[in-house]
C-alpha positions, -999 to +999 in steps of 0.1 A: +000+000+000+011+035-006+011+060+022-020+079+031-023+116+026-037+140+052-062+161+033-068+198+040-092+199+069-097+237+072-127+250+053-120+283+037-156+296+042-155+287+079-121+303+083-132+335+066-164+337+087-144+333+119-120+360+107-148+385+105-160+376+140-125+378+155-118+411+137-148+426+154-133+416+188-098+428+178-105+465+183-119+459+218-091+436+229-064+461+218-081+489+238-083+470+270-055+478+295-050+441+305-042+430+270-006+436+259-004+448+223+018+429+199+055+440+197+056+430+160+044+455+134+039+447+097+026+469+069-012+465+073-010+481+107-042+500+098-060+467+100-089+482+121-098+504+092-107+475+069-108+444+092-129+422+070-104+424+041-069+429+053-069+403+081-085+372+066-060+372+038-035+357+062-055+326+067-050+306+035-012+307+041-016+300+078-039+270+075-012+247+063-027+213+070-020+194+038+011+172+044+025+138+035+017+113+063+037+081+061+026+054+085+058+035+092+080+039+123+111+046+102+097+080+094+086+090+129+105+123+131+092+133+097+058+122+108+057+150+133+067+178+108+031+183+095+019+186+131+045+212+140+037+231+108+000+230+117+009+244+151+026+273+135-005+279+113-028+279+143-006+302+162-003+325+132-041+325+128-046+335+164-020+362+163-033+379+131-068+378+144-062+393+178-028+412+175-022+403+212+013+398+225+004+364+239-008+353+205+024+366+189+044+342+211+020+314+201+029+323+165+066+329+167+079+304+192+064+274+174+083+287+143+115+280+163+104+246+176+091+234+142+123+244+124+144+226+150+124+194+142+131+201+105+168+205+112+169+172+132+151+153+104+175+166+077+207+162+096+197+127+109+182+114+077+211+089+072+206+072+105+198+035+106+163+024+116+155+024+154+183+048+162+180+081+179+205+110+178+206+121+214+233+147+209+214+167+181+182+164+201+199+179+232+215+207+212+183+217+195+163+215+227+188+237+245+189+261+216+151+264+214+146+268+252+174+294+253+158+314+225+124+312+242+138+324+276+157+353+260+127+363+239+103+363+268+126+387+286+138+407+256+107+415+235+127+423+204+113+408+171+146+412+154+162+387+178+135+361+169+140+368+132+178+363+135+174+330+154+149+317+130+172+327+101+200+307+117+179+276+117+167+282+081+204+287+070+212+253+086+184+237+065+195+254+033+232+244+037+223+208+046+198+205+017+222+219-009+250+196+004+227+165+000+214+173-035+249+183-046+269+154-033+245+126-023+213+126-043+217+150-072+184+139-088+165+156-059+178+191-070+145+202-087+125+195-055+151+211-033+155+242-054+118+246-059+113+246-021+141+271-016+130+294-044+093+295-032+104+301+004+128+329-007+101+345-028+080+348+003+110+362+022+115+388-005+079+398-004+080+401+034+110+425+031+092+445+003+062+448+026+083+461+054+105+485+034+079+500+011+050+499+036+038+535+031+039+532-007+019+500-006-007+516+017-010+545-007-015+522-036-043+503-018-062+536-014-063+542-051-064+507-065-097+488-068-103+464-039-098+434-061-063+446-070-054+463-038-056+430-018-029+416-041-004+441-025-008+425+009+026+410+006+026+398+042-002+375+033+018+362+003+047+356+027+025+332+046+014+315+015+048+310-001+066+301+031+039+275+038+042+260+004+080+261+006+079+243+040+055+217+025+079+210-003+108+208+022+089+181+041+085+162+008+123+165+003+131+153+038+108+123+033+123+116-001+158+116+012+149+094+042+130+069+020+159+067-005+184+060+022+162+033+037+158+018+002+120+024+001+104+031-032+090+066-031+071+084-059+058+119-062+021+120-073+000+150-080-033+154-063-059+166-088-029+170-112-016+200-092-007+193-056+025+171-050+023+143-026+048+116-018+037+079-018+061+055-001+057+018-005+061-004+026+092-024+030+090-058+013+094-089+034+108-121+019 
């Protein structure tokens, strides 16, 4: 049997209706003295002016629940990656709906934890079955807890961004090494994942640097075109897709090392999924 695929469980209509409801609460929450406002500011800071439009655009990129789901013990670390990515999506959804500091932590800290899991999967992909790398687990645990403790005391978003960037850099270097020297035939998947993720990163920077110009353009453009300039929303979409493709790459590398036959199939002819055949017994 091929591996099963976890289908997208979030209904877009339900998500959009919830966004409208939470946006109505957003203004009241931010005005209450017992709610700490977020320390992270992005371009659509005037979200209360058009809550029903500018906020719910983050949701398609945040509801990242479509992931490969192998059912064999050999892929146990990779098996948790979709769950961690979903945790980031839920935290991001809560943060962008409320703009509260507590929800910001629920968004940003799981980014560190999930990427640590990605790093472990990629750096330990050549381990034999039923082996656990205690040293990398310890190092990544200490790193993630240290980042959490510092960030809780020093509420500086740049610190979080740098620490997250360090983890992503480790993933990029390891991925490029593997597809250059070990499995060159995986280069298309690796480079597609990297290119899509970097496109999201580029749009995130454009959104921050040219924020005022983008806001001005939204006031003069028709609503249908103005929403396309919400580059922070595109950042969520492209990084979610890039992360999804990275999970496929990690699974493909692991399955190849374990001599399992893996094949990329396209759901509805568009969405890539990885099907791994079970180990044959003689």
